[in-house]
N, CA, C and O atoms as CSV, one atom per row, in Angstrom:
chain,resi,resn,atom,element,x,y,z
A,1,MET,N,N,-42.568,-89.307,-7.899
A,1,MET,CA,C,-43.992,-89.480,-8.180
A,1,MET,C,C,-44.582,-88.117,-8.559
A,1,MET,O,O,-44.289,-87.103,-7.927
A,2,VAL,N,N,-45.413,-88.115,-9.593
A,2,VAL,CA,C,-46.056,-86.879,-10.029
A,2,VAL,C,C,-47.506,-86.861,-9.561
A,2,VAL,O,O,-48.086,-87.898,-9.241
A,3,VAL,N,N,-48.063,-85.686,-9.529
A,3,VAL,CA,C,-49.469,-85.524,-9.172
A,3,VAL,C,C,-50.305,-86.005,-10.360
A,3,VAL,O,O,-49.940,-85.780,-11.514
A,4,LYS,N,N,-51.406,-86.654,-10.076
A,4,LYS,CA,C,-52.243,-87.227,-11.124
A,4,LYS,C,C,-52.683,-86.177,-12.148
A,4,LYS,O,O,-52.658,-86.448,-13.348
A,5,ALA,N,N,-53.075,-85.010,-11.704
A,5,ALA,CA,C,-53.537,-83.959,-12.627
A,5,ALA,C,C,-52.408,-83.507,-13.560
A,5,ALA,O,O,-52.641,-83.246,-14.740
A,6,GLU,N,N,-51.193,-83.417,-13.029
A,6,GLU,CA,C,-50.039,-83.041,-13.852
A,6,GLU,C,C,-49.768,-84.130,-14.898
A,6,GLU,O,O,-49.485,-83.838,-16.060
A,7,SER,N,N,-49.860,-85.363,-14.467
A,7,SER,CA,C,-49.642,-86.491,-15.368
A,7,SER,C,C,-50.703,-86.535,-16.456
A,7,SER,O,O,-50.388,-86.791,-17.618
A,8,GLU,N,N,-51.957,-86.289,-16.094
A,8,GLU,CA,C,-53.041,-86.297,-17.076
A,8,GLU,C,C,-52.785,-85.271,-18.176
A,8,GLU,O,O,-52.931,-85.566,-19.362
A,9,LYS,N,N,-52.406,-84.078,-17.773
A,9,LYS,CA,C,-52.137,-83.018,-18.745
A,9,LYS,C,C,-50.980,-83.415,-19.663
A,9,LYS,O,O,-51.047,-83.218,-20.876
A,10,ALA,N,N,-49.930,-83.969,-19.083
A,10,ALA,CA,C,-48.757,-84.377,-19.871
A,10,ALA,C,C,-49.106,-85.522,-20.821
A,10,ALA,O,O,-48.708,-85.498,-21.986
A,11,ILE,N,N,-49.837,-86.510,-20.345
A,11,ILE,CA,C,-50.188,-87.661,-21.179
A,11,ILE,C,C,-51.046,-87.219,-22.359
A,11,ILE,O,O,-50.853,-87.697,-23.477
A,12,ARG,N,N,-51.975,-86.327,-22.124
A,12,ARG,CA,C,-52.802,-85.817,-23.227
A,12,ARG,C,C,-51.926,-85.152,-24.293
A,12,ARG,O,O,-52.116,-85.370,-25.490
A,13,HIS,N,N,-50.977,-84.350,-23.850
A,13,HIS,CA,C,-50.060,-83.691,-24.783
A,13,HIS,C,C,-49.178,-84.721,-25.497
A,13,HIS,O,O,-48.969,-84.638,-26.707
A,14,LEU,N,N,-48.674,-85.674,-24.745
A,14,LEU,CA,C,-47.771,-86.675,-25.306
A,14,LEU,C,C,-48.463,-87.604,-26.304
A,14,LEU,O,O,-47.800,-88.175,-27.169
A,15,CYS,N,N,-49.755,-87.760,-26.202
A,15,CYS,CA,C,-50.498,-88.545,-27.206
A,15,CYS,C,C,-50.222,-87.986,-28.599
A,15,CYS,O,O,-49.948,-88.734,-29.537
A,16,HIS,N,N,-50.298,-86.685,-28.718
A,16,HIS,CA,C,-50.113,-86.037,-30.015
A,16,HIS,C,C,-48.639,-85.999,-30.423
A,16,HIS,O,O,-48.307,-86.097,-31.604
A,17,GLN,N,N,-47.772,-85.856,-29.435
A,17,GLN,CA,C,-46.338,-85.891,-29.722
A,17,GLN,C,C,-45.936,-87.272,-30.240
A,17,GLN,O,O,-45.172,-87.378,-31.200
A,18,TRP,N,N,-46.447,-88.327,-29.607
A,18,TRP,CA,C,-46.186,-89.706,-30.050
A,18,TRP,C,C,-46.680,-89.924,-31.475
A,18,TRP,O,O,-45.977,-90.499,-32.305
A,19,ARG,N,N,-47.893,-89.459,-31.750
A,19,ARG,CA,C,-48.470,-89.651,-33.084
A,19,ARG,C,C,-47.577,-89.028,-34.154
A,19,ARG,O,O,-47.343,-89.620,-35.207
A,20,LYS,N,N,-47.091,-87.839,-33.869
A,20,LYS,CA,C,-46.214,-87.146,-34.810
A,20,LYS,C,C,-44.869,-87.870,-34.929
A,20,LYS,O,O,-44.383,-88.097,-36.037
A,21,ALA,N,N,-44.270,-88.230,-33.797
A,21,ALA,CA,C,-42.964,-88.902,-33.782
A,21,ALA,C,C,-43.013,-90.258,-34.493
A,21,ALA,O,O,-42.033,-90.689,-35.100
A,22,ALA,N,N,-44.167,-90.919,-34.406
A,22,ALA,CA,C,-44.327,-92.230,-35.035
A,22,ALA,C,C,-44.722,-92.126,-36.503
A,22,ALA,O,O,-44.843,-93.143,-37.186
A,23,GLY,N,N,-44.923,-90.899,-36.992
A,23,GLY,CA,C,-45.301,-90.710,-38.384
A,23,GLY,C,C,-46.720,-91.172,-38.685
A,23,GLY,O,O,-47.015,-91.648,-39.782
A,24,LEU,N,N,-47.591,-91.025,-37.696
A,24,LEU,CA,C,-48.970,-91.509,-37.835
A,24,LEU,C,C,-49.992,-90.389,-38.008
A,24,LEU,O,O,-51.180,-90.586,-37.753
A,25,GLU,N,N,-49.537,-89.223,-38.439
A,25,GLU,CA,C,-50.450,-88.077,-38.553
A,25,GLU,C,C,-51.588,-88.326,-39.537
A,25,GLU,O,O,-52.687,-87.803,-39.351
A,26,SER,N,N,-51.344,-89.110,-40.574
A,26,SER,CA,C,-52.402,-89.358,-41.557
A,26,SER,C,C,-53.196,-90.634,-41.251
A,26,SER,O,O,-54.139,-90.968,-41.967
A,27,THR,N,N,-52.813,-91.336,-40.194
A,27,THR,CA,C,-53.540,-92.543,-39.791
A,27,THR,C,C,-54.829,-92.132,-39.078
A,27,THR,O,O,-54.800,-91.292,-38.178
A,28,PRO,N,N,-55.953,-92.718,-39.474
A,28,PRO,CA,C,-57.214,-92.397,-38.785
A,28,PRO,C,C,-57.091,-92.671,-37.285
A,28,PRO,O,O,-56.467,-93.649,-36.873
A,29,THR,N,N,-57.683,-91.814,-36.489
A,29,THR,CA,C,-57.561,-91.967,-35.033
A,29,THR,C,C,-58.100,-93.306,-34.547
A,29,THR,O,O,-57.640,-93.830,-33.533
A,30,SER,N,N,-59.062,-93.856,-35.256
A,30,SER,CA,C,-59.621,-95.147,-34.839
A,30,SER,C,C,-58.624,-96.288,-35.003
A,30,SER,O,O,-58.836,-97.376,-34.467
A,31,GLN,N,N,-57.550,-96.054,-35.730
A,31,GLN,CA,C,-56.549,-97.097,-35.954
A,31,GLN,C,C,-55.288,-96.909,-35.112
A,31,GLN,O,O,-54.340,-97.684,-35.236
A,32,LEU,N,N,-55.271,-95.897,-34.266
A,32,LEU,CA,C,-54.112,-95.675,-33.418
A,32,LEU,C,C,-54.117,-96.672,-32.266
A,32,LEU,O,O,-55.172,-96.984,-31.713
A,33,SER,N,N,-52.953,-97.163,-31.910
A,33,SER,CA,C,-52.815,-98.220,-30.919
A,33,SER,C,C,-52.361,-97.691,-29.567
A,33,SER,O,O,-51.293,-97.092,-29.443
A,34,PHE,N,N,-53.188,-97.923,-28.563
A,34,PHE,CA,C,-52.799,-97.512,-27.213
A,34,PHE,C,C,-51.575,-98.287,-26.747
A,34,PHE,O,O,-50.701,-97.707,-26.104
A,35,SER,N,N,-51.484,-99.553,-27.044
A,35,SER,CA,C,-50.334,-100.338,-26.572
A,35,SER,C,C,-49.025,-99.806,-27.155
A,35,SER,O,O,-48.002,-99.815,-26.471
A,36,SER,N,N,-49.040,-99.350,-28.388
A,36,SER,CA,C,-47.841,-98.740,-28.984
A,36,SER,C,C,-47.510,-97.428,-28.272
A,36,SER,O,O,-46.348,-97.142,-27.982
A,37,PHE,N,N,-48.534,-96.649,-27.999
A,37,PHE,CA,C,-48.326,-95.393,-27.281
A,37,PHE,C,C,-47.769,-95.662,-25.890
A,37,PHE,O,O,-46.830,-94.991,-25.462
A,38,LEU,N,N,-48.333,-96.631,-25.179
A,38,LEU,CA,C,-47.889,-96.933,-23.825
A,38,LEU,C,C,-46.431,-97.394,-23.817
A,38,LEU,O,O,-45.668,-97.018,-22.927
A,39,SER,N,N,-46.049,-98.191,-24.782
A,39,SER,CA,C,-44.654,-98.632,-24.903
A,39,SER,C,C,-43.729,-97.434,-25.078
A,39,SER,O,O,-42.703,-97.325,-24.406
A,40,TRP,N,N,-44.099,-96.540,-25.986
A,40,TRP,CA,C,-43.321,-95.330,-26.253
A,40,TRP,C,C,-43.250,-94.460,-25.002
A,40,TRP,O,O,-42.192,-93.927,-24.666
A,41,LEU,N,N,-44.376,-94.323,-24.320
A,41,LEU,CA,C,-44.438,-93.518,-23.104
A,41,LEU,C,C,-43.520,-94.094,-22.028
A,41,LEU,O,O,-42.792,-93.350,-21.372
A,42,ARG,N,N,-43.550,-95.397,-21.847
A,42,ARG,CA,C,-42.683,-96.050,-20.847
A,42,ARG,C,C,-41.203,-95.858,-21.179
A,42,ARG,O,O,-40.383,-95.668,-20.281
A,43,GLN,N,N,-40.867,-95.906,-22.455
A,43,GLN,CA,C,-39.472,-95.760,-22.866
A,43,GLN,C,C,-38.968,-94.327,-22.747
A,43,GLN,O,O,-37.791,-94.107,-22.460
A,44,ASN,N,N,-39.841,-93.357,-22.963
A,44,ASN,CA,C,-39.413,-91.966,-23.045
A,44,ASN,C,C,-39.858,-91.054,-21.900
A,44,ASN,O,O,-39.174,-90.080,-21.584
A,45,TYR,N,N,-40.973,-91.357,-21.293
A,45,TYR,CA,C,-41.545,-90.475,-20.278
A,45,TYR,C,C,-42.152,-91.272,-19.119
A,45,TYR,O,O,-43.253,-90.966,-18.661
A,46,ALA,N,N,-41.454,-92.264,-18.661
A,46,ALA,CA,C,-41.974,-93.160,-17.623
A,46,ALA,C,C,-42.371,-92.428,-16.344
A,46,ALA,O,O,-43.235,-92.895,-15.601
A,47,GLY,N,N,-41.753,-91.298,-16.090
A,47,GLY,CA,C,-42.073,-90.535,-14.891
A,47,GLY,C,C,-43.527,-90.104,-14.806
A,47,GLY,O,O,-44.060,-89.909,-13.713
A,48,TYR,N,N,-44.163,-89.958,-15.945
A,48,TYR,CA,C,-45.579,-89.572,-15.954
A,48,TYR,C,C,-46.508,-90.747,-15.641
A,48,TYR,O,O,-47.728,-90.587,-15.598
A,49,LEU,N,N,-45.933,-91.906,-15.426
A,49,LEU,CA,C,-46.729,-93.085,-15.083
A,49,LEU,C,C,-46.526,-93.478,-13.622
A,49,LEU,O,O,-46.667,-94.645,-13.257
A,50,THR,N,N,-46.195,-92.492,-12.796
A,50,THR,CA,C,-45.911,-92.780,-11.388
A,50,THR,C,C,-46.864,-92.068,-10.434
A,50,THR,O,O,-46.470,-91.696,-9.329
A,51,PHE,N,N,-48.094,-91.878,-10.845
A,51,PHE,CA,C,-49.070,-91.202,-9.986
A,51,PHE,C,C,-49.943,-92.222,-9.274
A,51,PHE,O,O,-50.038,-93.379,-9.684
A,52,ARG,N,N,-50.573,-91.772,-8.207
A,52,ARG,CA,C,-51.501,-92.637,-7.467
A,52,ARG,C,C,-52.874,-92.578,-8.113
A,52,ARG,O,O,-53.309,-91.538,-8.607
A,53,THR,N,N,-53.544,-93.721,-8.096
A,53,THR,CA,C,-54.882,-93.794,-8.678
A,53,THR,C,C,-55.663,-94.915,-8.007
A,53,THR,O,O,-55.076,-95.838,-7.442
A,54,THR,N,N,-56.971,-94.833,-8.070
A,54,THR,CA,C,-57.803,-95.887,-7.488
A,54,THR,C,C,-58.023,-97.029,-8.471
A,54,THR,O,O,-58.480,-98.102,-8.078
A,55,THR,N,N,-57.704,-96.812,-9.738
A,55,THR,CA,C,-57.845,-97.872,-10.750
A,55,THR,C,C,-56.454,-98.435,-11.021
A,55,THR,O,O,-55.904,-99.146,-10.180
A,56,SER,N,N,-55.888,-98.134,-12.161
A,56,SER,CA,C,-54.494,-98.469,-12.462
A,56,SER,C,C,-53.941,-97.364,-13.343
A,56,SER,O,O,-54.688,-96.684,-14.047
A,57,VAL,N,N,-52.650,-97.193,-13.300
A,57,VAL,CA,C,-52.001,-96.158,-14.093
A,57,VAL,C,C,-52.273,-96.396,-15.578
A,57,VAL,O,O,-52.570,-95.457,-16.316
A,58,GLU,N,N,-52.171,-97.650,-16.011
A,58,GLU,CA,C,-52.405,-97.978,-17.414
A,58,GLU,C,C,-53.834,-97.655,-17.829
A,58,GLU,O,O,-54.061,-97.129,-18.919
A,59,TYR,N,N,-54.790,-97.964,-16.973
A,59,TYR,CA,C,-56.191,-97.679,-17.276
A,59,TYR,C,C,-56.410,-96.173,-17.431
A,59,TYR,O,O,-57.048,-95.724,-18.383
A,60,ASP,N,N,-55.877,-95.405,-16.491
A,60,ASP,CA,C,-56.036,-93.953,-16.563
A,60,ASP,C,C,-55.372,-93.386,-17.817
A,60,ASP,O,O,-55.935,-92.511,-18.476
A,61,ALA,N,N,-54.185,-93.877,-18.147
A,61,ALA,CA,C,-53.493,-93.406,-19.360
A,61,ALA,C,C,-54.311,-93.765,-20.599
A,61,ALA,O,O,-54.409,-92.967,-21.531
A,62,GLU,N,N,-54.891,-94.950,-20.611
A,62,GLU,CA,C,-55.698,-95.352,-21.764
A,62,GLU,C,C,-56.949,-94.487,-21.898
A,62,GLU,O,O,-57.376,-94.179,-23.011
A,63,MET,N,N,-57.526,-94.102,-20.785
A,63,MET,CA,C,-58.705,-93.220,-20.836
A,63,MET,C,C,-58.330,-91.872,-21.450
A,63,MET,O,O,-59.103,-91.317,-22.232
A,64,ARG,N,N,-57.164,-91.343,-21.110
A,64,ARG,CA,C,-56.705,-90.071,-21.685
A,64,ARG,C,C,-56.456,-90.233,-23.181
A,64,ARG,O,O,-56.829,-89.369,-23.975
A,65,PHE,N,N,-55.828,-91.336,-23.560
A,65,PHE,CA,C,-55.565,-91.643,-24.970
A,65,PHE,C,C,-56.886,-91.711,-25.739
A,65,PHE,O,O,-57.027,-91.107,-26.802
A,66,ASP,N,N,-57.838,-92.443,-25.196
A,66,ASP,CA,C,-59.144,-92.576,-25.843
A,66,ASP,C,C,-59.845,-91.225,-25.967
A,66,ASP,O,O,-60.442,-90.928,-27.001
A,67,ASP,N,N,-59.775,-90.418,-24.933
A,67,ASP,CA,C,-60.386,-89.083,-24.983
A,67,ASP,C,C,-59.740,-88.232,-26.068
A,67,ASP,O,O,-60.435,-87.589,-26.855
A,68,GLU,N,N,-58.421,-88.228,-26.110
A,68,GLU,CA,C,-57.706,-87.394,-27.080
A,68,GLU,C,C,-57.978,-87.806,-28.518
A,68,GLU,O,O,-58.063,-86.954,-29.403
A,69,PHE,N,N,-58.116,-89.099,-28.756
A,69,PHE,CA,C,-58.295,-89.592,-30.123
A,69,PHE,C,C,-59.725,-90.057,-30.407
A,69,PHE,O,O,-59.974,-90.779,-31.372
A,70,LYS,N,N,-60.638,-89.639,-29.571
A,70,LYS,CA,C,-62.071,-89.915,-29.771
A,70,LYS,C,C,-62.345,-91.409,-29.956
A,70,LYS,O,O,-63.107,-91.816,-30.832
A,71,GLN,N,N,-61.697,-92.218,-29.101
A,71,GLN,CA,C,-61.902,-93.667,-29.169
A,71,GLN,C,C,-62.744,-94.182,-28.018
A,71,GLN,O,O,-62.854,-95.393,-27.828
A,72,SER,N,N,-63.335,-93.290,-27.252
A,72,SER,CA,C,-64.139,-93.695,-26.089
A,72,SER,C,C,-65.306,-94.595,-26.489
A,72,SER,O,O,-65.781,-95.396,-25.684
A,73,TRP,N,N,-65.761,-94.465,-27.716
A,73,TRP,CA,C,-66.873,-95.277,-28.197
A,73,TRP,C,C,-66.517,-96.765,-28.224
A,73,TRP,O,O,-67.411,-97.609,-28.286
A,74,THR,N,N,-65.222,-97.096,-28.179
A,74,THR,CA,C,-64.821,-98.504,-28.244
A,74,THR,C,C,-64.983,-99.204,-26.897
A,74,THR,O,O,-64.800,-100.418,-26.804
A,75,ARG,N,N,-65.317,-98.464,-25.874
A,75,ARG,CA,C,-65.466,-99.049,-24.531
A,75,ARG,C,C,-66.869,-99.540,-24.318
A,75,ARG,O,O,-67.185,-100.063,-23.248
């Protein structure tokens, strides 16, 4: 299990790594899919999804994704 703050930092970084690995650098941020990112994250870096939270791990990861790609307005 990782500390939530460590996981948050890693997930924020991995958002951009995923975008590059998926060849989505020219895709507008509003069209990036959290579910695709979460699938990739589970397959490659599942350890960062093992922190304690009062909400849910998926919710917290999605909030980081939204923050990184300026999608918070969709909430």
